[in-house]
C-alpha positions in Angstrom: 119.1 21.7 148.7 122.3 19.9 148.0 124.5 19.4 145.0 125.2 16.0 143.6 122.4 13.5 143.1 119.8 16.2 143.5 121.6 18.4 140.9 121.1 15.6 138.4 117.5 15.3 139.2 117.0 19.1 138.9 119.0 19.4 135.6 116.2 18.4 133.3 114.6 19.6 130.1 111.8 22.1 130.4 109.2 19.3 129.9 110.4 17.8 133.2 111.4 20.8 135.3 108.0 20.8 137.0 107.2 24.5 136.3 103.7 24.5 134.8 103.2 27.0 132.0 100.2 28.5 133.8 102.3 29.2 136.8 104.9 30.8 134.7 102.3 33.1 133.1 101.2 34.2 136.5 104.8 34.9 137.5 105.5 36.9 134.4 102.3 38.9 135.0 103.5 39.7 138.5 106.9 40.8 137.2 105.3 43.0 134.7 103.1 44.7 137.3 106.1 45.3 139.5 108.5 46.5 136.8 108.9 50.1 137.8 112.1 52.2 138.1 113.8 51.6 134.7 115.9 48.7 133.6 117.9 48.5 136.8 114.8 48.1 138.9 113.2 45.7 136.5 116.2 43.4 136.3 116.4 43.4 140.1 112.8 42.4 140.3 113.4 39.5 137.9 116.5 38.4 139.8 114.7 38.4 143.1 111.7 36.4 141.8 113.3 34.0 139.3 116.6 33.4 141.0 116.2 34.0 144.7 112.5 33.2 145.4 111.5 30.7 142.7 114.9 29.3 142.0 113.9 28.5 138.5 117.4 29.6 137.1 120.7 30.2 138.7 122.9 33.2 139.1 125.4 32.3 136.4 122.8 31.6 133.8 120.9 34.8 134.7 124.0 36.9 134.3 125.0 35.2 131.1 121.5 36.0 129.6 121.7 39.6 130.9 125.1 40.1 129.4 123.9 39.0 126.0 120.8 41.2 126.2 123.0 44.2 127.1 124.9 43.7 123.9 121.7 43.9 121.8 119.9 47.0 120.6 116.7 47.8 122.4 115.4 47.3 126.0 117.6 44.8 127.8 115.1 44.1 130.6 112.3 43.0 128.2 114.8 41.0 126.2 116.0 39.2 129.4 112.4 38.3 130.1 112.0 36.8 126.6 115.3 34.9 127.0 114.3 33.4 130.4 110.8 32.6 129.2 112.2 30.8 126.2 114.6 28.9 128.4 111.7 27.7 130.5 108.9 27.0 128.0 110.3 27.3 124.5 108.9 29.7 122.0 105.5 30.2 123.7 107.3 31.0 127.0 109.4 33.7 125.4 106.4 35.2 123.6 104.2 35.3 126.7 107.0 36.7 128.9 107.9 39.5 126.4 104.3 40.5 125.7 103.3 40.6 129.3 106.3 42.7 130.1 105.2 45.4 127.7 101.4 45.3 128.0 100.8 47.2 131.3 103.1 50.1 130.1 101.4 50.2 126.7 98.0 50.6 128.2 99.1 53.1 130.9 101.1 55.3 128.5 98.2 55.3 126.0 95.7 56.5 128.6 98.2 59.2 129.8 98.9 60.3 126.3 95.2 60.8 125.6 94.9 62.9 128.8 98.0 64.9 127.8 96.8 65.6 124.3 93.3 66.6 125.3 93.8 68.6 128.6 97.6 69.2 128.5 97.1 73.0 128.9 95.1 72.6 132.1 97.0 74.2 135.1 96.9 70.9 137.1 98.3 68.9 134.3 101.0 71.6 133.5 102.0 71.6 137.2 102.1 67.8 137.3 104.6 67.6 134.5 106.6 70.6 135.8 107.2 68.6 139.0 107.9 65.4 137.1 110.7 67.0 135.1 112.6 67.8 138.2 112.3 64.3 139.5 113.4 62.9 136.1 116.6 64.9 136.2 117.4 63.3 139.6 116.6 59.9 138.2 118.9 60.3 135.2 121.7 61.5 137.6 121.1 58.4 139.7 121.4 56.2 136.5 124.8 57.8 135.7 126.1 57.1 139.2 124.5 53.6 139.4 125.9 52.4 136.1 129.2 54.3 136.6 129.7 52.5 140.0 130.3 49.3 138.1 132.1 50.8 135.1 134.6 53.2 136.6 136.9 50.6 138.2 140.1 51.6 136.5 141.6 54.2 134.1 140.8 52.3 131.0 137.1 52.3 131.8 137.3 56.0 132.8 138.9 56.8 129.5 136.1 55.1 127.6 133.5 57.2 129.6 135.3 60.4 128.8 135.7 59.5 125.2 132.1 58.5 124.8 130.8 61.8 126.4 133.2 63.9 124.4 132.3 62.2 121.1 128.5 62.7 121.6 128.5 66.1 123.4 131.2 67.9 121.4 131.3 66.0 118.1 127.7 64.8 117.7 128.9 61.3 117.0 126.2 58.7 116.4 125.2 56.5 119.3 125.6 53.2 117.5 129.1 54.2 116.4 130.1 55.0 120.0 128.7 51.7 121.4 130.0 49.6 118.6 133.5 51.1 119.0 133.4 50.4 122.7 132.3 46.8 122.1 135.1 46.2 119.7 137.7 47.7 122.1 136.3 45.5 124.9 136.1 42.4 122.9 139.7 42.7 121.7 140.9 43.6 125.2 139.1 40.7 126.7 140.4 38.3 124.1 143.9 39.5 124.9 143.3 38.9 128.6 143.7 42.5 129.7 142.5 42.7 133.3 141.1 46.2 133.0 138.1 44.9 131.0 137.0 42.3 133.6 135.0 44.5 135.9 131.6 42.8 135.9 128.4 43.7 134.1 124.8 44.2 134.6 122.9 46.7 136.8 124.2 46.8 140.3 125.5 44.2 142.7 123.6 41.6 144.7 123.6 41.2 148.4 121.9 37.8 148.6 123.7 34.5 148.5 124.6 33.3 145.1 122.2 30.6 143.8 124.2 27.9 141.9 122.7 26.8 138.6 122.8 23.2 139.8 120.4 24.0 142.6 117.7 25.3 140.4 114.8 23.8 138.4 116.5 24.4 135.1 119.8 22.9 136.2 123.3 23.4 134.8 123.1 22.1 131.3 121.5 23.5 128.2 117.8 22.3 127.8 117.2 20.2 124.7 115.1 22.9 123.0 117.7 25.5 123.7 120.5 23.8 121.8 121.6 25.7 118.8 119.5 24.8 115.7 120.0 26.9 112.6 116.8 25.6 111.0 114.6 26.7 114.0 116.3 30.0 114.3 115.8 30.8 110.6 112.2 29.8 110.6 111.2 31.8 113.7 113.3 34.7 112.7 111.8 34.8 109.3 108.3 34.9 110.8 109.2 37.7 113.2 111.0 39.7 110.5 107.8 39.6 108.4 105.7 40.7 111.3 108.1 43.5 112.1 108.6 44.9 108.6 105.3 44.2 106.9 103.5 47.2 108.3 106.4 49.5 107.4 106.5 48.1 103.8 102.8 48.5 103.4 102.8 52.1 104.6 105.7 52.9 102.3 104.0 51.4 99.4 100.6 53.1 100.0 101.7 56.5 101.3 105.3 56.9 100.3 107.8 58.9 102.3 106.8 62.1 104.0 103.6 60.7 105.6 103.8 60.8 109.4 103.0 57.1 109.7 105.6 56.1 107.2 108.1 58.3 109.0 107.2 56.8 112.4 107.5 53.2 111.1 110.9 53.9 109.3 112.4 55.8 112.2 111.5 53.5 115.0 112.4 50.4 112.9 115.8 51.9 112.3 116.0 52.7 116.0 115.4 49.1 116.9 118.5 48.1 114.9 121.0 50.8 115.8 120.3 51.9 119.4 122.6 50.0 121.7 123.5 50.7 125.3 120.2 50.5 127.3 117.2 52.6 127.7 118.8 55.9 128.6 121.1 55.8 125.6 118.1 55.1 123.3 116.2 58.0 124.9 119.0 60.4 124.0 118.8 59.3 120.3 115.0 59.5 120.3 115.0 62.9 121.9 117.5 64.2 119.4 115.6 63.0 116.4 112.0 63.4 117.6 112.6 67.0 118.7 115.3 68.4 116.4 114.7 66.5 113.1 111.1 65.5 112.9 109.6 68.2 115.2 107.1 65.7 116.6 107.3 67.3 120.0 109.2 70.0 122.0 112.1 69.3 124.4 109.9 69.9 127.5 107.3 67.4 126.1 110.0 64.8 125.8 110.7 65.2 129.5 106.9 64.9 130.1 106.9 61.6 128.3 109.9 60.3 130.2 108.1 61.3 133.4 105.1 59.1 132.3 107.4 56.2 131.5 109.1 56.5 134.9 105.8 56.3 136.8 104.3 53.4 134.9 105.3 49.7 134.8 107.1 48.3 131.8 110.3 49.2 129.8 111.4 52.8 130.1 111.7 52.9 126.3 107.9 52.7 126.1 108.2 56.5 126.1 108.7 56.0 122.3 104.9 55.3 122.2 104.3 58.8 123.5 106.6 60.3 120.9 104.8 58.5 118.1 101.5 59.4 119.6 102.3 63.1 119.6 103.9 63.0 116.2 100.8 61.6 114.6 98.5 63.8 116.7 100.2 66.9 115.3 100.7 65.8 111.7 97.5 63.7 111.1 96.4 63.8 107.5 92.8 62.8 106.7 92.1 61.3 110.1 90.8 62.7 113.4 93.8 63.8 115.4 93.2 61.5 118.4 92.6 58.4 116.2 95.7 59.2 114.2 97.6 59.6 117.5 96.4 56.3 118.8 97.4 54.5 115.6 100.8 56.3 115.7 101.4 55.2 119.2 100.5 51.6 118.6 102.6 51.5 115.4 105.6 52.9 117.3 105.3 50.2 120.0 104.9 47.4 117.4 108.1 48.3 115.4 110.0 49.1 118.6 109.3 45.8 120.5 108.8 43.1 117.9 112.5 43.1 116.9 113.3 42.2 120.6 111.8 38.8 120.0 113.8 38.5 116.8 117.1 39.2 118.4 116.5 36.7 121.2 115.1 33.8 119.2 117.8 34.3 116.5 120.8 34.4 118.8 119.9 32.9 122.2 120.5 29.2 121.3 124.0 30.1 120.1 124.7 32.4 123.1 123.6 29.6 125.5 126.3 27.5 124.0 128.9 30.2 124.8 128.4 30.6 128.5 131.7 31.6 130.1 133.2 33.4 127.1 135.4 36.1 128.6 135.6 38.2 125.4 131.8 38.7 125.5 132.0 39.8 129.1 134.8 42.3 128.3 132.7 43.7 125.5 129.8 44.2 127.9 132.1 46.0 130.4 133.3 48.4 127.7 129.7 49.1 126.5 128.6 49.8 130.0 131.4 52.4 130.4 130.4 54.0 127.1 126.8 54.1 128.2 127.8 56.2 131.3 129.1 58.9 128.9 126.0 58.7 126.7 123.6 58.9 129.7 125.6 61.8 131.2 125.1 63.6 127.9 121.4 62.9 128.2 121.3 64.4 131.7 123.1 67.5 130.4 120.6 67.9 127.6 117.6 67.4 129.9 119.0 69.9 132.4 119.5 72.6 129.8 115.9 72.3 128.6 114.4 72.0 132.0 116.2 74.6 134.0 116.6 77.3 131.3 113.9 78.9 129.2 116.2 79.3 126.2 119.4 77.7 124.9 121.5 78.6 121.9 124.0 76.7 119.7 127.7 77.6 119.6 129.7 76.3 116.7 133.4 75.6 116.8 136.0 73.9 114.6 134.9 70.3 115.2 131.2 70.6 115.9 128.6 72.5 117.8 127.1 72.4 121.3 124.1 73.9 123.1 124.7 76.4 125.8 122.1 77.9 128.1 121.1 81.6 128.1 121.9 82.2 131.8 119.3 85.0 132.2 116.5 82.5 131.5 117.3 80.2 134.5 114.2 79.1 136.2 115.0 79.3 140.0 111.9 77.3 141.0 112.7 74.5 138.7 116.3 74.5 140.0 115.1 74.4 143.6 112.7 71.5 143.0 115.5 69.6 141.1 117.9 70.1 144.0 115.2 68.9 146.4 114.6 65.8 144.3 118.4 65.0 144.2 118.6 65.5 148.0 115.6 63.2 148.5 117.0 60.4 146.4 120.7 60.6 147.3 120.8 61.9 150.9 117.5 60.7 152.3 117.3 57.5 150.2 113.8 58.1 149.0 112.7 55.7 146.3 111.9 56.6 142.7 108.1 56.5 142.9 107.8 58.5 146.1 110.1 61.1 144.7 108.1 61.3 141.5 104.8 61.5 143.4 106.2 64.2 145.7 107.6 66.4 142.9 104.4 66.0 140.9 102.3 67.2 143.9 104.6 70.1 144.5 104.5 71.0 140.8 100.7 71.1 140.9 100.7 73.2 144.1 103.2 75.7 142.5 101.2 76.0 139.3 97.9 76.5 141.1 99.4 79.2 143.3 100.8 81.0 140.2 104.5 80.6 141.2 105.3 78.8 137.9 
């Protein structure tokens, strides 16, 4: 396909781009079914299908949308799907793309949660999750290296990583504060033209030939419906805001604070606003609050939930559904535990993902008009660096609670940290974790085969009485 006259013919509004809405629905369903491996894998799947295979949008527009989504709270992969769906087929396109992206994971996690709650003490199930924890540790380590490979390009970026890790690990700083500070530093540095902040963004590089925007169905220019309109943004945002907050307001009015459903709605609604930096950063926040503050589940159970999310399609942050499920299961008042758990899981998913549509529909028209803004790209680079530190902290936290039977808090002048009781080291868990790391890093085994293998070994070890 050539640029020039053909580019003009391709650069049309969504009503003329030739992509039928039914075809788009089928493609979004395919993407949802293939969206394993966390945000990096999901974004890679979308890039391969939408940019390389279908050529519906170009490389520059795809990365611009991704950069905006990475600056938002919540799961960037789902938000990217909403953004592209909206670019192609207006509001209904964004709604369908976003809902389909979440739906397979919602169903899968709900079924696994039922099994976990009902038969979690069965040796086979215990062994399954023992093995999954080892694989999850390897996956988190891989995430640190993958994100860090694009962030650690110079001493400024390395300094942000170290500062972010120190702030969260030693000082207990809030995740939103860390990421917001990094964004401000990056934005200011980018606006000043400092070269250290222009290191690229997103999840990993691309080996394929770049697809120019002009050679795609959507073309180079902004579609008519995507042009900034304050009236449309306010109307759709008002409707989404009501859908998001109405259940929370109703629960607060009926039950007041202290009820588990009210706590779930309030906590995960707050999480949807303040958790920046991608899925792994969000998980660190959820793990800290769900385990230590609300006592909805134990540290090991948080790892079990993450193992579920890693082995099912959809956003990794769908693990929050498991957290809400277990919280309601254990603290149900006046309802059968399994019914309460189901409602708690669905409520969690609702207040977690509805805001994603709000952020995109509210801001995307204005962001489309700002393609090429270097200050935004620099803010993204700084956030990515800070996320490396946050994810590294998550990996340390998971390792402590997976490899050791007991940890204890040590207080010092500026804060407190958790340190392991060395005598409680589990050598079998350590050996399986090392095996998972070797499989993924040395032997280049994929995420799903590693998870499946570790789960099978965990079951065998549990049935043999070794764990």
